[in-house]
N, C-alpha and C positions, 0 to 999 in steps of 0.2 A: 388727675383724671380718674374716673371710675369706669369699671368694665360694664358696658351696656349689653353686649351680646357675644355669644361664643357659638360658632357653628363648627361641627366636627363631622368629617366624612371619612369613613374607612380607616379609622385609627384603632389599632388593636382589635377588640371585639365590637366596637361601635360602628354600625353601618351609617347611621345618620342621626345627629342630635343637633337641635337648635334651641339654645338656652338664652333667655332674656333675664337681665339682672337689674335690680334697683339699688338704691343706697342702703346703708345700714349693715346689719349682721345677716349673713347668708349661711345656712347650714346645709351640708351635703351628707346624707346618711345612707345607710344600706347595710346589708349583711356583709360579714367578712368575706372577701373574695368577690364581691358584687361588681367591682370595677371602678370604685371611687377614685383610685389612683390614676386611672386613665384620663380623667378630667384634669388632674394636676399635670400630667404629662403633656396633654394637648395645650394647656395654657402655657406651660414652660416653653414649648415649641414656638408659640406665638410671641414669646418674650425674647427669643433668640437662643433658646436651648439647642444643644447639639442634636442634629437630626440623625436618625438611624433607620435604615430600610426595614429593620425588625418591627418598627411601629406600624407598617402598612398592613392592613387587613389581608389575610390570606385570600388569594384569588383576585385581588384588585391591583391594577398597575400603579395606582397612586393613593396617597392619603393627603387630605387637605384640612386646614384649620383657618377659620376667619374670625378675627377678634376685633370688635369695635369698642374703642374707648372714647369717653366724652367728658368734657369739663362742664359740670352742671351750671356753673356761674356764667361762662362765656358761650356755652354750646359748641365750643371748638371740639372737633372730632378727629380721631386718628384711627384709620382702618388698616389692619395688618392681614395680609393673605399669604399663607405659606403652603406650598405643595411639595410633598416628598415623593419622588418617583423611583420605581424599581430600576429603571435604566439610568446609569451614571451620567451625570452632566445635564440632565433634563429637569431637575427640580427647579421650582420657581419661588420667588419671594418678592412681594411688593408692599410698599407703604403708601397709603393713599393713592393706589393705582400706579405708582411709579416703581420701576425695578430698583431693588436695593440689595446691599450686601448684608450678611449676618451681623458684621461688626456695627453697621449703621443701625440695625434693628436693636441691638443690645444697648447702644448709646441712647437711642430714642426711648426705649422701654424702661430704662433704669429709674427715671423719676415717676413712672406710671404704676409700677407694680413690683412687689417683692414676694417671693415664695419662701416660707419658713417651714421646712419639713425636715426630713432626715438629714439633708445636707447642712442646714443651719445648725442642727443639733451636733452634727459631726464637727462643724467649724468651732462651735463653742467648746467641744471636748478636746480641742487642740490648742494648747497654750500659746502657740505661735500666732494665733488669730485674735487673742484677747486685746492686743493693742489696736487692731482694726476695729473691734467693737467700740473701744473707747473713742477712737478718732471719729467714728460715725456719730456717736452720741454728741460729741463736741463740735461737729461740723468742721473737722480739721483735715478732711481728705485732700483739699487743695494744698495745704501746708505739708502734708505727708508726701504728696507727689513732688512738690518743689524740693523737699529734702532729698528725695531720691535723685532728682535731676542734678542738684548741686553736688551730691556725693559722687555720682558717676563722673561728672566733669572734673572733680578733684582727683579721683582715682585715675582717670585717663591721662591727666596732666602729669601726675606722679609717675605713672608707668612710662610715659614718653621721656620724662627726665631720667628715669632709671635706664631706659634703653639707650639714650644718648650717652649717658655716663659710661655704660658698659662698652659702647662702641666709639669712645672718644678717640682712641688711636686710629681706628679704621676710618672714621669720618675725617679726621685731620689729614690722613694719607690721601683720601679721595679728594679733598679740597686742594691739597698740595699738587696732586697730579693735574687737576683742572687748571690751576694757576700756571703750571709749567707749560701745558698745552696752549693756553692763551698767549703766554709770552713767546712761545716758539713760533706761532703763526703770525702774531703781530710783528715780531722782529723781521720775519721774512718779507713783509710788505707785499704780499701776493696781489697781482693785478690780473684781472680777466684778460685772456688773449696774449699774455706775455710769453708763454712757452712757444706758441706758434711763431712769433717774431724771432725769438732766439734760435729756434731750430733752423729757420731760413738763413739767418746770419752765419750760423755755424757751417751750414752746407757751403756757403759762398767762400768762407775762409778756408775750409778743408780743400776746396777745388780751385783756390786762387790762381796758382800757376797755370793750370790747365785752361781756366777761363781767359787769362791774359793771352795765352798762345793762340787760342781759338779766335779771340777778338782781333788779334794781329793778322792772322791768316785771312780772315774775312775782309778786313779793311784793305789789305794788300790786293786781294782778288778784285775788290770793287774799284779801288782807285790807285793801284800801284803804277810803277813807271813802265813796266813791260807789258804792253798790250792788255791793260786792265779792262774790266767790264765797262767803266765809264768812257775810256778811250774808244772802244768799239761802238758804244752806244752813241757817242757824239758823231762818229763817222756815219752811223746809220741815220741820225737826225738830219745831217747835211744832205744825204741822198734823198731822203723822204721829202724834205723841204723843196728840193728841185722838182720832184715829181708833182707835189701839190701846186707848185707855181704853174705847171702845165695843166694839171687836172685838179680843179678846186674840190672835186669830190673827195680827195685824199687829205683835205685840210684837218678833218677831225682826227684821223689816224696820226697825223703829224703832231697835233696837240697832245694826244695820248702818249706818244713816245717822248715828248718833251716833259710831261708830268712824271713819267717813269724815271727819267734822267734826274729830275729834281729829288724824287723820293730816294733813289739810290744814293745820292749825295748826302741827304739827311741821315740815312742809315749808316753810311760810312762814318760821318762825324760823330754820331751817337755811340757807335761801337768803339770808336777811337777814344772818346771821353770815358766810356765804361771801362775799357782796358786800363786806362791811366789811373782810374779811381781805385782799382783793386790793389790792395797792399798785402804784403806778407806780414801778419801781426800775430805771432805765437802767444803773446801776453793776453790779447783780447780773446783768442780762442780758448785759452785756459780759463779765463774769467767766465766765458759763456758756459763751458763744460761744468764748472763748479756750480753756477747758478741753476743749470738744468738738473744737475744731481740733487740740489736742494729742493727744487720743485717736485721732482720725481719722488723723493722721500716723503714730502708732505702729502702728495697724492696717495701714496701707498697707505698712510696712516689715517687720513681724514676723508678720502674720496677720490674719484677718478678724474677730476678736473679742478681748475682753479676756482670755478663757481662752487663746487662741492666743499673745497677747503674753506672758502669764505663763509659758507653756510654753517660748517662745523664750528667756526669761530663764534658765530652768533649764538649757537646752542650752548657752547661752553660759557659764554658771558651770562646767559640766562640761568644756567645751572649754578653759577657762582653767586648770583643774586639770591637764589632760592636756598643756598647753603652757606649761611653766615659762618664766620669763624666759630669753631666748636666751643671754645670757652665762652664766647658771647652768647651762643645758643643755650648753653647750660645755665648761664646767669639769667637769661630771659625766662627760661622754663622754671627756674627756682623762684623767681619773682611771681610768675603766674601761679605756681603751686601754692605759694604762701597766700596769695590773694584768694584762691579757690578755698583753701582751708579756712581762712578768716571769714569768708562769706558763708560757707557751710556752718561753721561754728556759731556765728551770729544767729542764723536762721534756726539751727537746731536748739540752741538755748532758749530762744523765744517759744519754740514749739514745746519744749519741756515744761516751761512755766505754764503755758496754756493747758497742757495735759494734766499737770498736777492740780490746777484749779478745777478742771472738768472731772477729774477722778474723785475729788471731794464731793462735788455735786452729784455725780453718779452714785456714789456710795449711799448718800442720804436717800436719794430717790428709789434706788433698788431695794433698800431695806424697807422703806414705806410700802412699796408695791408688793414685796414678798409677804409682808404682814397682811395685806388685803387678800393675798392668795393662800391664806391659811398656813403660812410659814411664820408663826407669830414671833419667834425668838431668833430669827435668822440674823446672822452677821455677814457682812460683805465688804470686801476691801480690794482696791487696785494696788497690787504690790509692784513697786518700781525697783528694778535691779540694773546695775551697771557693771560692765567689764573693765577691769583695769587695763590701761594701755599707755605706756610712757610717751608714745608719740601721738596720743589722741587729743581730744578736746578737753580743755580745762573746765571742770565743773566743781565749783567750790574750791576745796583744797586738794583735789586729785584730778588726774588725767584719765578719761574714760574713752573706750573704743567707740568710734562712730559706725553707724549702720545706714543703709539706704532709707530706713524708716525713722531715723533720728538716733538719739543717744541711749534711750532706755529700752529695756526689755520689760514687758508688762504681763502679769498673770493675775487672774481673779482668784482671790482667797474667799472661802465660804465655810460657814458653819450653820447647820440647821438646828442645833440643840444648845440651850443655854449652858454655860459653864464649859463648853468644849472649845478648844482653841481653833483659830482660823487655820484651815489647811487648803491645799490646792483644790480648786473646784472640780477639776477633772478626776481627782483621786477620791473625793469624798462624796460627791453628789450622786444620788440615785437617778434613774431615768426620769421619774416623775419630777424630781427637783430640778433637773436640767431643763425640762419643758417649762417649768414655772419661772426659772431664772431667765430663760429666753423671752418669755412673755413679759417679765418684769423689765427687762432691758428695753423692749419695744415700747412699753408703757412709759418708761423713763424718757425715751426719745420724744414721745408725744408731749409730755409735760415740759420738756426742755425746749420745745419748739423745733425739734430736729427730725420729726417724722415726715419723710419726704413723699413716699409713694401714695397714690390715691387708693390703691388696692393692696391689702395684706392678705396673703393666703397662708393659713395655718394647717399643716398636715401632720397628724399624730401629736398635736399639742396636748391631747388628753391621755397620752401614754402613761400608764401606771398610776392613775389617780382615780378617786371616787369620793363619795360621801360629801362632807363639808367642803373639801378641797375642790371637788368638781363644781359645786355651787359658786365658789369664789372665782374660779377660772372663768366660769360662764359670765358672771357679773363683770369681770375685767374685760372680757372680749366684747361684751355689750357696750361698755364704756368706751373702748377703743373705736367701736363702730360709729360713735357720734362724730368723730373727727375724720374718719376715713372708711371706705368700704372694706368689710372684713368677710372673707370666705373661709369657713372652717369645715374641714373634713373630720367628722367626729362620730364616736359611738356613744357619747354621753347625752342622755335625755335632758340633763340640766342645761346644756348648751342649746340643744334643739328647741327647747321651750321658749327661749328668749329670742329666737331668730325672727327677723323681719320677713325673710323668705326661706322656704324649706324645699330642697330638692332631694330626691331619692334615686339611687342607682340600683338597678335590678338586673340580674343575669338570668336569661331564659334560654331554652332550647326550642328553636322554631320547629313546628311540625311540618309535615309534607315529605316530599321526596328528598331524602338526604338530610340528616339532622345537622343543624347549624346553630352554634351558640351565639347569642346576641346580648349585648349590654344596652339597656335603655336608661335614659335619664329623664325624669319628668318632674315638674313642679307640683307640689302638693298644696292643698288648701282645705280649710274646714275640717270635715270628718276624716279626710285622708291624713291630715297632719296628726290628729288625735290618735288615729289607728297606728301610725308609724311610731309615735312617742310611746304608746302602750307597748308596742313590740320591743322598743329599746328599754323600757322600764323592766320588762320581764327578763331581760338578759342577765345571766349570772355575772357576779362581780369578777373583774379580771384577776388573775393570780397576783398575790402580793398586796392586794388592797386590804 
C-alpha cells in the first residue's frame, strides 16, 4: 500500500496540515530546524510509534493524526486515526473506524510502511542487529521466530528436568506421604453415617444394666402380680362396660379404655423383649471404642466428618495421578528434552544453511549497489561466528551453542578502500558510508524480491555526502521509487531534482496579539520548485564533504 494522505492537527508546532501524496519519489525539504522531522514523527505515530504527550501542541488538549493508505491495484484502503490527549486514559486509536490497540496497528502497519532514519542507522551500528538485517533480506523472519519458540520450549523442558532432579528426594517423599494417606483411609473403609450408629450402640452398652433395670420396673408396674396397672385397668373396664350397658352414651369411652388396655399390654411386651435383648458385652464395647477412636483420628487429619474424609481420599487419588513416580517423571522429561533438542537442532541447521546461501547473495548485491552509490571499490561480507559448547548442537565437526535466533552470530564486515582488509562495519564506516550501506541493503532487498512495505521513508539518508555521491544516492532513490513509494527528508538538491512530488516545511512566527511559532508544510510546483532547489544549491557544503 502507498500513503495517499496525511492529516496532522496540533502536533508539535503544526496547527493544521493536510498533505496528499502520489506514487514515486517524494522530497520534503526546508531549512534546518524548519520542522521536517515533525512530519516523520506524525507518520511514525500513525504506524504505531510510542505516543508522548510532549507531541501535543502547547495550549491544545489533543493532537491528532489521520493517515490513509491505498493499494493502487485493488483500491483497497486503510485509514488510521490516532488522537493523543493530555488527560490520561482518553487517547483514541481507530483502524477503518473501529477501535484498535497499538499492537494491532503495528501488526497492520508493518507491511505498509517502514521508516529508515536515525533509528535504522543506530540498528545498523549495532552488530547484534546484523543477523536481523540478513533474515529480513532472506525472508527468514518466520524461521527465526520458530527457532525462538523451539529454543524456549527446549530450555523450559530442560529447566523442569533440572528442577525435578534437584527435588527428587522431596518429590519422592511427597508421593510416599500421599500413598500412605491413601492406604490409611482405604484400610479404614469409612462409611458415611457410621459414627452416629456406633455412638448410639456405645451409649446402650455403657448403660446396659441401668436400661435392663428400668425396663423391668416398668413391666412390673404395668403387668405385675400385685395390683398392677393392667389389673386396675381391667377392673375399670368391667365397671365402665356395666355403665355403658345402662347408658349407651358411654360406649365410646368404654372403647377408648379398651384401646388403652391393649396399648399398655403391647408396651409391656415390647419393654420386656427390649430388656431381654440387652446384653452385657465388654468385648463389643471395646471394639466400638477402638473404631470410634480410629474415626476420630481420621477426622482430625482429613476433615470434620466422614464425608470430608472420603472427599480427602478422592483428592489424594487425583494428586497421585498428577504426580507420577519421580524416576518415571525424570525419564519422561529426559525423553522430552532430547526430542526438543533434536527438533531445535534440525530447524536451526536448516536455518543456518538458508542464511549462508542468503549471505552469499546479499554480499554480491550489496557490493553492486555500493558501486552504484559511488563506493566503487567496496567490499562487504557477512561474517558467521559460533560459540563452542560441549552440550550444544553438532555443526560439522564441533558442538556450538544454541541461541533463540539460531546457531550463528552474524556481523557485517566492510571496506571502502581497495587493498584494505575487511573490518567490522560499525568500527570502520563513516556516517555517510553507513547511510549508503543502509540504502544498499534496501536496494538489495528490492532486487531479491523481499522489499515488503509500500512506503519507504528515508530520514537523514543524505548525511555526510555530496557531489558525485549525492547524485548516485539520488538516482538510487529514484530507482527504488519505481517499485515502491519513497519519501525522503533531504537537504540535497540532487535528490529534490528527481522527485515526482516536492513538499517544503517552513517555520514562521505568526503576527498579531501574542507571537506564536507555526510550522507549515505545502506542496510545491513549477516556479516554486525551481526557487526551492536554487536555495538548496546555494547552501554551503556540509562539514567533511
